[in-house]
BALOBA-1460 file (C-alpha; in Angstrom, 3 decimals):
// residues 147
<rec num="1" residu="x" x="-2.230" y="-22.909" z="14.004"/>
<rec num="2" residu="x" x="-3.778" y="-23.963" z="17.175"/>
<rec num="3" residu="x" x="-7.432" y="-23.467" z="17.656"/>
<rec num="4" residu="x" x="-8.410" y="-19.712" z="18.038"/>
<rec num="5" residu="x" x="-11.649" y="-18.569" z="19.909"/>
<rec num="6" residu="x" x="-14.135" y="-16.651" z="17.687"/>
<rec num="7" residu="x" x="-12.818" y="-13.800" z="19.547"/>
<rec num="8" residu="x" x="-9.501" y="-14.312" z="18.786"/>
<rec num="9" residu="x" x="-9.840" y="-14.859" z="15.140"/>
<rec num="10" residu="x" x="-12.262" y="-11.668" z="14.700"/>
<rec num="11" residu="x" x="-9.282" y="-9.915" z="16.115"/>
<rec num="12" residu="x" x="-6.741" y="-10.980" z="14.113"/>
<rec num="13" residu="x" x="-8.942" y="-10.661" z="10.881"/>
<rec num="14" residu="x" x="-9.473" y="-6.812" z="11.846"/>
<rec num="15" residu="x" x="-5.793" y="-5.945" z="12.504"/>
<rec num="16" residu="x" x="-4.726" y="-8.027" z="9.205"/>
<rec num="17" residu="x" x="-7.251" y="-6.145" z="7.116"/>
<rec num="18" residu="x" x="-6.459" y="-2.887" z="8.646"/>
<rec num="19" residu="x" x="-2.488" y="-3.799" z="8.288"/>
<rec num="20" residu="x" x="-3.080" y="-4.756" z="4.329"/>
<rec num="21" residu="x" x="-5.171" y="-2.312" z="3.796"/>
<rec num="22" residu="x" x="-3.171" y="0.414" z="5.103"/>
<rec num="23" residu="x" x="0.181" y="-0.563" z="3.588"/>
<rec num="24" residu="x" x="-1.350" y="-1.446" z="0.527"/>
<rec num="25" residu="x" x="-3.025" y="2.029" z="-0.075"/>
<rec num="26" residu="x" x="0.189" y="3.780" z="1.013"/>
<rec num="27" residu="x" x="2.190" y="1.718" z="-1.615"/>
<rec num="28" residu="x" x="-0.519" y="2.354" z="-4.410"/>
<rec num="29" residu="x" x="-0.455" y="5.930" z="-3.694"/>
<rec num="30" residu="x" x="3.472" y="5.917" z="-3.845"/>
<rec num="31" residu="x" x="3.235" y="4.647" z="-6.832"/>
<rec num="32" residu="x" x="0.462" y="6.925" z="-8.831"/>
<rec num="33" residu="x" x="2.211" y="9.631" z="-7.615"/>
<rec num="34" residu="x" x="0.384" y="13.352" z="-6.778"/>
<rec num="35" residu="x" x="-1.482" y="13.801" z="-9.984"/>
<rec num="36" residu="x" x="-4.278" y="11.111" z="-8.775"/>
<rec num="37" residu="x" x="-5.519" y="9.923" z="-5.296"/>
<rec num="38" residu="x" x="-6.187" y="5.928" z="-4.993"/>
<rec num="39" residu="x" x="-9.967" y="6.838" z="-5.092"/>
<rec num="40" residu="x" x="-9.481" y="8.816" z="-8.450"/>
<rec num="41" residu="x" x="-7.666" y="6.148" z="-9.630"/>
<rec num="42" residu="x" x="-10.004" y="3.304" z="-8.879"/>
<rec num="43" residu="x" x="-12.900" y="5.523" z="-10.605"/>
<rec num="44" residu="x" x="-10.873" y="5.785" z="-13.696"/>
<rec num="45" residu="x" x="-10.272" y="1.929" z="-13.585"/>
<rec num="46" residu="x" x="-13.850" y="1.448" z="-13.463"/>
<rec num="47" residu="x" x="-14.654" y="3.732" z="-16.264"/>
<rec num="48" residu="x" x="-12.012" y="2.276" z="-18.241"/>
<rec num="49" residu="x" x="-13.288" y="-1.353" z="-17.576"/>
<rec num="50" residu="x" x="-16.725" y="-0.294" z="-18.259"/>
<rec num="51" residu="x" x="-16.304" y="2.324" z="-21.484"/>
<rec num="52" residu="x" x="-18.996" y="4.307" z="-20.221"/>
<rec num="53" residu="x" x="-21.156" y="4.549" z="-17.196"/>
<rec num="54" residu="x" x="-23.179" y="6.909" z="-15.034"/>
<rec num="55" residu="x" x="-22.494" y="8.584" z="-11.371"/>
<rec num="56" residu="x" x="-25.133" y="6.492" z="-10.072"/>
<rec num="57" residu="x" x="-23.691" y="3.459" z="-11.585"/>
<rec num="58" residu="x" x="-20.262" y="4.427" z="-9.963"/>
<rec num="59" residu="x" x="-21.974" y="5.081" z="-6.648"/>
<rec num="60" residu="x" x="-23.145" y="1.392" z="-6.622"/>
<rec num="61" residu="x" x="-20.193" y="-0.196" z="-7.402"/>
<rec num="62" residu="x" x="-18.175" y="1.438" z="-4.805"/>
<rec num="63" residu="x" x="-20.957" y="1.465" z="-2.258"/>
<rec num="64" residu="x" x="-20.766" y="5.054" z="-1.391"/>
<rec num="65" residu="x" x="-23.479" y="8.020" z="-1.592"/>
<rec num="66" residu="x" x="-23.766" y="9.559" z="-5.093"/>
<rec num="67" residu="x" x="-22.523" y="12.883" z="-3.465"/>
<rec num="68" residu="x" x="-19.336" y="11.364" z="-2.867"/>
<rec num="69" residu="x" x="-18.955" y="10.102" z="-6.165"/>
<rec num="70" residu="x" x="-19.830" y="13.603" z="-7.474"/>
<rec num="71" residu="x" x="-17.150" y="15.408" z="-5.677"/>
<rec num="72" residu="x" x="-14.392" y="12.753" z="-7.317"/>
<rec num="73" residu="x" x="-16.156" y="13.331" z="-10.783"/>
<rec num="74" residu="x" x="-15.759" y="17.136" z="-10.482"/>
<rec num="75" residu="x" x="-11.964" y="16.922" z="-9.883"/>
<rec num="76" residu="x" x="-11.362" y="14.471" z="-12.431"/>
<rec num="77" residu="x" x="-13.467" y="16.579" z="-15.101"/>
<rec num="78" residu="x" x="-11.246" y="19.612" z="-14.202"/>
<rec num="79" residu="x" x="-8.087" y="17.764" z="-14.383"/>
<rec num="80" residu="x" x="-9.703" y="16.747" z="-18.111"/>
<rec num="81" residu="x" x="-9.257" y="12.916" z="-17.311"/>
<rec num="82" residu="x" x="-13.304" y="12.510" z="-17.736"/>
<rec num="83" residu="x" x="-16.079" y="13.880" z="-19.587"/>
<rec num="84" residu="x" x="-19.720" y="13.952" z="-18.957"/>
<rec num="85" residu="x" x="-22.138" y="13.292" z="-22.051"/>
<rec num="86" residu="x" x="-25.877" y="13.763" z="-21.934"/>
<rec num="87" residu="x" x="-27.838" y="10.900" z="-23.266"/>
<rec num="88" residu="x" x="-29.738" y="12.093" z="-26.174"/>
<rec num="89" residu="x" x="-32.995" y="10.579" z="-25.511"/>
<rec num="90" residu="x" x="-33.084" y="11.659" z="-21.784"/>
<rec num="91" residu="x" x="-31.102" y="14.420" z="-20.974"/>
<rec num="92" residu="x" x="-31.300" y="14.005" z="-17.262"/>
<rec num="93" residu="x" x="-28.926" y="10.978" z="-17.651"/>
<rec num="94" residu="x" x="-25.191" y="11.890" z="-17.776"/>
<rec num="95" residu="x" x="-22.706" y="9.272" z="-19.113"/>
<rec num="96" residu="x" x="-18.943" y="9.577" z="-18.031"/>
<rec num="97" residu="x" x="-16.290" y="8.288" z="-20.271"/>
<rec num="98" residu="x" x="-12.320" y="8.986" z="-20.043"/>
<rec num="99" residu="x" x="-10.740" y="11.744" z="-22.120"/>
<rec num="100" residu="x" x="-7.686" y="10.575" z="-24.082"/>
<rec num="101" residu="x" x="-5.510" y="12.179" z="-21.503"/>
<rec num="102" residu="x" x="-7.462" y="10.175" z="-19.016"/>
<rec num="103" residu="x" x="-6.660" y="7.244" z="-20.904"/>
<rec num="104" residu="x" x="-3.350" y="7.459" z="-21.138"/>
<rec num="105" residu="x" x="-3.114" y="8.372" z="-17.489"/>
<rec num="106" residu="x" x="-4.697" y="5.411" z="-16.194"/>
<rec num="107" residu="x" x="-2.675" y="3.161" z="-18.611"/>
<rec num="108" residu="x" x="0.376" y="4.623" z="-16.985"/>
<rec num="109" residu="x" x="-0.560" y="4.172" z="-13.506"/>
<rec num="110" residu="x" x="-2.094" y="1.030" z="-14.023"/>
<rec num="111" residu="x" x="1.029" y="-0.093" z="-15.485"/>
<rec num="112" residu="x" x="2.935" y="1.050" z="-12.465"/>
<rec num="113" residu="x" x="0.307" y="-0.860" z="-9.898"/>
<rec num="114" residu="x" x="0.541" y="-3.716" z="-11.642"/>
<rec num="115" residu="x" x="4.419" y="-4.132" z="-11.419"/>
<rec num="116" residu="x" x="4.151" y="-3.408" z="-7.579"/>
<rec num="117" residu="x" x="1.414" y="-6.272" z="-7.356"/>
<rec num="118" residu="x" x="3.625" y="-8.369" z="-9.411"/>
<rec num="119" residu="x" x="6.748" y="-7.378" z="-7.376"/>
<rec num="120" residu="x" x="4.549" y="-9.041" z="-4.257"/>
<rec num="121" residu="x" x="2.661" y="-11.672" z="-5.593"/>
<rec num="122" residu="x" x="5.395" y="-13.495" z="-7.021"/>
<rec num="123" residu="x" x="6.903" y="-13.846" z="-3.699"/>
<rec num="124" residu="x" x="4.114" y="-16.556" z="-3.108"/>
<rec num="125" residu="x" x="4.529" y="-20.088" z="-4.838"/>
<rec num="126" residu="x" x="1.693" y="-21.270" z="-7.334"/>
<rec num="127" residu="x" x="-0.461" y="-22.860" z="-4.770"/>
<rec num="128" residu="x" x="-0.451" y="-20.144" z="-2.328"/>
<rec num="129" residu="x" x="-1.587" y="-17.870" z="-5.086"/>
<rec num="130" residu="x" x="-4.433" y="-20.025" z="-6.205"/>
<rec num="131" residu="x" x="-5.333" y="-20.672" z="-2.473"/>
<rec num="132" residu="x" x="-5.473" y="-17.048" z="-1.624"/>
<rec num="133" residu="x" x="-7.363" y="-15.746" z="-4.915"/>
<rec num="134" residu="x" x="-9.772" y="-18.487" z="-3.893"/>
<rec num="135" residu="x" x="-10.426" y="-17.444" z="-0.208"/>
<rec num="136" residu="x" x="-10.252" y="-14.090" z="-1.150"/>
<rec num="137" residu="x" x="-13.076" y="-14.574" z="-3.841"/>
<rec num="138" residu="x" x="-15.038" y="-16.406" z="-1.443"/>
<rec num="139" residu="x" x="-14.783" y="-13.369" z="1.162"/>
<rec num="140" residu="x" x="-15.855" y="-11.065" z="-1.483"/>
<rec num="141" residu="x" x="-18.868" y="-13.212" z="-2.304"/>
<rec num="142" residu="x" x="-19.911" y="-13.170" z="1.043"/>
<rec num="143" residu="x" x="-19.728" y="-9.695" z="1.812"/>
<rec num="144" residu="x" x="-21.356" y="-9.143" z="-1.323"/>
<rec num="145" residu="x" x="-24.524" y="-11.034" z="0.257"/>
<rec num="146" residu="x" x="-23.977" y="-9.302" z="3.582"/>
<rec num="147" residu="x" x="-24.603" y="-6.345" z="2.235"/>
């Protein structure tokens, strides 16, 4: 690639980020179907991996306001996918865990997403995959530091 100006690099970065995000989210949405939104799936994923967390922890992990997380939590509780439990020592603290139904649904949707990502990532050779993951990880760290 020829030497690009910083303006051209920024434009290309914004364009590619938008394209990858838009198409990636659409593909994931197609895989998980109408039962969950992408955001709901990401919350189930976080809770599944943590086993238990608080709404405040979720808001921080997803860099959003607690009110946005509360709306998603309410929908997931209504669907019987997560449950709220009060801390026995401090009733102000609420813990979120997956219900059995939530765990099953999460595992089903995660398997579909895994197959999707696998079908895409295997179009690259091992060196490209390692290079991509290294650069993507570096970008994630830079973004964390910037925030």
